[in-house]
N, C-alpha and C positions, 0 to 999 in steps of 0.2 A: 486756548480758541476763543473763549470767551472776550477776551481783552484783544485782541485780536481783529475779532468784527465791530467791538466798541469805538477802534481806532478807526476801523475801516467807514464806521457812517459817519466819523465826527468829520473825518476827509470829504463825504461826499458831501453833508453839507456843504462843508466851506466853499466846495467845487459847483453846489448850485448858487452858491450865492454872489458869483461872478459869473456864473453861466447867464448868455442872454437869448441864444438861440431857440426857440422853442422846441425842436427836436432832440436839442442838447439836454432842456432841463426837464422833457420830458422821460427819457432814458437815466437820467439821474432820478428823477421823482420815482423809477419803477425797481433799480436796483437799491434805493433806500428801501421801499415798504418791502422787500424781499430778505432784505438784512434785519429791519428790525421784526419781520414776523419769524425769522430763523434763531434770533438774540431769546423771544418769548418761549421756544418748544425748550424744553429738556432735552440736555445729548447724554445719550448712551452709555455705559462703560462701556469700554475697550473689553472683545472679547478675545481669551488667549487659545488660540487655535495649538493642540498640539500637533506636532510635526514627526512625523510616521520617521522610526529611524531604519534607515535597508535593513536589510541580515546579510551579510556576508557570508560568504560562504566559509563551512568551517567554524564559525561564531556559534558556542551553543548561548542561546538565551533561555535562563535557567526559570522553569515551569513553576505556576506559585502553588496550584493545586494538583492532586491526584488526579488521572484523567485513565479512562478507558478509551482504549484506539483500536480500531477495525484496520487490519492488515492489508496492505495493497498489493498483494502478492504479482498480481496479473497488469504487463506494462510490455512496450515494444521496445527496444533501443535498435541504434546502429550507430559507424563510428567510423573515420576516416584512422589518418597516420597519426593522427595530432591528441583526437580527443575523443570521447562516445556521447552519445547525450540519450537522452531514458524519455520516453512519454508517457506522462503519469495523465487518464481521461478521469478528469476529478473539475467538477464545476461549483463556482464560489469560494475560491478560493482569495483568499488575500493574504497579499504581499507580508503583511505584518503582523501577522496570525501563525507563521512561518516558525520552525524551531527547528533547528540544525546542529548538526555534529556529524562532520567529514573529516577523517584521518588519511593518513597515507596508506591504508589498503581496508578501508571501510566507510560506509556515511549511514546514518540514521538521520530520517528527514520525518518533522511528521508537520502535520496540519490542523490546526486547532479551529471548530466551530465554522466546521463546511456545514452551512444546511442543516446545524445544532448536533453535529458528529464530528468525531474527530479521528483523524485517518495516519497512519506509518506506512514508511518506506523503510525499509536497511534491507543492507548488505553485510551482513558480518566480515566476512571478508574474500574480498575482490579477486582476479584474476592475476591484478597483477597491479603495481603503485599506482598512484594520483601524486597529481600535487596541489593539496588542498585550499592553497590561498587564491588561485586562480579556479576554482570552479565556482560556477555562475546558475542561480536558478531565476527560471522566468516565467512569469506567471500568465495564462490567456485566458479565453472567457471558458472555456470550456475544457482546459487542460494544465500542465505544467509540464514543461521542458526542463530536464535538470541533465548541466551540462558538466563534464568529468574530464577535467585534463590529464594526459598519459605523463607519468614520470619519463618515459621511455617511447621515442615512438616505435610502431607498429603494431601488427595485426594483433588484436585479442581474441583466442580461439573460444572465447563464454566468459558472461560478465564474474560468475564466478570461481572462484580457486576448487580445483576438484585434485586433490592429490591420485597421484599413475597406481593404480593397486596392485598393476603387472608390472612395475617395476622390480628387476631383482633387486633382490641386497646385498650390495657390493662389498657390505663390511665384514660379513660373516664368511669364510672360507667353509668350501662345501667338508663335511665329514666322511671319506673312503668308505668306512667299514659301517656308515647307517642304512646304505642300500642293503649290504649284506644281513644285516642284525635282521630287517624288518624282510627278507625273505626266507631266514629262518625261522621266524615268529612265522609268519604266514603257514609256511610247512610242518612246522610243530601242531598249529591248531586243525590243521588240514589231516594229518596225518595218520598213519595206525600207531597200535603202540612201541612197535620195533621202532619206527622210524623215530617218533616222539623220543623213546629214552637215547639212539643215536643221539640225535639232536640235541639234547641236555649235556651229554656226554661232553659233546664238540664244544658246547656253551662253556661246561665249567672248567672243561680245559685250557681255553682259550683264556679264559679270566682268571685261573693259576698260573697260567705263562709258560704251559705245558706244551703248548701249540700255538704257532702266531696267528694261523691259518683255520677257523670256526667251522669251515667244510671240511679241513681234512681229516679222513678217518671215515666217512660216507661211502657207503657199500658203491 
């Protein structure tokens, strides 16, 4: 830069020697003075400004220090046929301080140094599969919007996976004798001594093969 300035000064001085018009001479003089002033000032060293690396959904940014997190369990969400959007009310989030881990059936998103605290929003098992590479995180002044793209189109009844506990186990065939044996046990527990002896004998006969019907022989 100093070399370029010296060359400019040299050429301006040459032009000054050739110029004749007063106005032109005044303009050249002014420019020469400006360049001479600048050439005497120290040139600051260039400052390298780090460029923030955008955080892509599905890429985990390693955490160098152990941190304590406040769980963000309260949020709102909506959906359309292709995607879901999760809205988290959180002020002061910086894009470059987000750590994400998004998989086909789960996500774990951490917000570091938000007004001196660390926050975490995670769902360990989603209702259905998503496409991690398409998911996005948008930071706004007072909230964060997480967009999850569905692997297959359609409506989700819930964000979380919930096992249907009322669904019958079709892999096991019902034991036809189980109901009879339970009935006999209840009768034995509640019956008098004669009934208990009768049930015990029928039970023993059924087990030893003397009769196929444990109720046979009842009075």
